[in-house]
C-alpha positions as CSV (number, residue, x, y, z in Angstrom):
1,M,-34.8,24.9,-159.5
2,R,-37.8,22.7,-159.2
3,N,-37.1,21.2,-162.6
4,L,-33.6,20.3,-161.4
5,F,-35.0,18.6,-158.3
6,F,-37.4,16.4,-160.3
7,R,-35.0,15.7,-163.1
8,Y,-31.9,14.7,-161.1
9,I,-32.4,14.3,-157.4
10,V,-35.6,12.3,-157.3
11,P,-34.3,9.6,-159.8
12,T,-31.0,9.5,-157.9
13,I,-32.9,8.8,-154.6
14,K,-35.1,6.3,-156.3
15,Y,-32.2,4.3,-157.7
16,L,-30.3,4.5,-154.5
17,L,-33.3,3.0,-152.6
18,I,-33.7,0.3,-155.2
19,S,-30.0,-0.6,-155.0
20,L,-30.1,-0.7,-151.2
21,A,-33.1,-3.0,-151.3
22,L,-31.4,-5.3,-153.8
23,L,-28.2,-5.3,-151.6
24,Y,-30.2,-6.2,-148.5
25,A,-32.0,-9.0,-150.4
26,A,-28.7,-10.5,-151.6
27,D,-27.3,-10.2,-148.1
28,W,-30.4,-11.9,-146.6
29,S,-30.2,-14.7,-149.2
30,A,-26.6,-15.4,-148.5
31,F,-27.4,-15.4,-144.7
32,E,-30.2,-17.9,-145.2
33,I,-27.9,-20.2,-147.2
34,R,-25.2,-20.0,-144.5
35,L,-27.8,-20.4,-141.7
36,A,-28.9,-23.7,-143.3
37,R,-25.2,-24.8,-143.3
38,G,-24.7,-23.7,-139.7
39,T,-22.1,-21.0,-140.5
40,A,-24.2,-17.8,-140.4
41,L,-23.9,-16.9,-136.8
42,G,-20.8,-16.0,-134.7
43,S,-20.2,-14.7,-131.3
44,V,-18.3,-11.7,-130.0
45,P,-17.2,-11.1,-126.3
46,V,-19.0,-7.9,-125.0
47,E,-18.2,-6.1,-121.8
48,Q,-21.3,-5.3,-119.8
49,Y,-21.6,-2.3,-117.4
50,M,-24.4,-1.1,-115.2
51,M,-25.1,2.5,-114.2
52,T,-26.7,2.9,-110.8
53,P,-28.1,6.3,-109.8
54,L,-27.2,7.5,-106.3
55,K,-28.2,10.4,-104.2
56,G,-27.1,13.9,-105.1
57,Y,-27.3,13.2,-108.9
58,K,-24.2,10.9,-108.7
59,V,-23.8,7.7,-110.7
60,E,-22.0,4.5,-109.8
61,Y,-20.6,2.4,-112.7
62,D,-20.4,-1.4,-112.1
63,Y,-18.5,-3.8,-114.2
64,L,-20.6,-7.0,-114.8
65,G,-18.1,-9.0,-116.8
66,K,-17.8,-10.3,-120.3
67,V,-20.6,-12.1,-122.1
68,N,-20.6,-13.7,-125.6
69,E,-23.3,-12.2,-127.8
70,N,-24.5,-13.7,-131.0
71,C,-24.0,-11.8,-134.2
72,S,-24.6,-12.5,-137.9
73,M,-21.8,-12.6,-140.4
74,T,-23.5,-10.3,-142.8
75,A,-23.4,-6.6,-143.9
76,F,-26.8,-5.8,-142.4
77,P,-28.6,-6.9,-139.2
78,Q,-30.5,-10.2,-139.6
79,Y,-33.3,-11.9,-137.7
80,A,-32.4,-15.4,-136.5
81,A,-32.9,-17.6,-133.4
82,S,-35.9,-15.4,-132.4
83,A,-33.8,-12.2,-132.1
84,W,-32.3,-9.5,-134.2
85,N,-28.6,-10.1,-134.5
86,P,-26.2,-7.2,-135.2
87,P,-23.5,-7.8,-137.8
88,C,-20.2,-9.1,-136.3
89,W,-18.3,-6.2,-137.9
90,W,-20.4,-3.7,-136.0
91,L,-20.4,-5.7,-132.7
92,K,-16.6,-5.9,-132.7
93,R,-16.4,-2.1,-132.8
94,H,-19.2,-1.6,-130.2
95,N,-18.2,-4.2,-127.7
96,Q,-19.4,-2.4,-124.5
97,N,-23.0,-2.7,-123.3
98,W,-24.4,-0.2,-120.8
99,Q,-27.5,-1.1,-118.8
């Protein structure tokens, strides 16, 4: 059993991590090229809500409105404009922000 682990599973994990690192490096390189051209960032409208605790363990939910949030047009989150920007594909699916 131990021989099976070191023979198959450890190399599989190693190559998977290497592949993930190369994929992120390629994504970052494409992001930097697009950032230089001015087409790397997008914006997605996000609904904002605020939870306010009340007496008796009750909670009030307040709608704050829609705000445009910046996102990167990449597969992974990227750092630009002094903030981490989530990918646009992820932000479109998670378009509600609770505070």
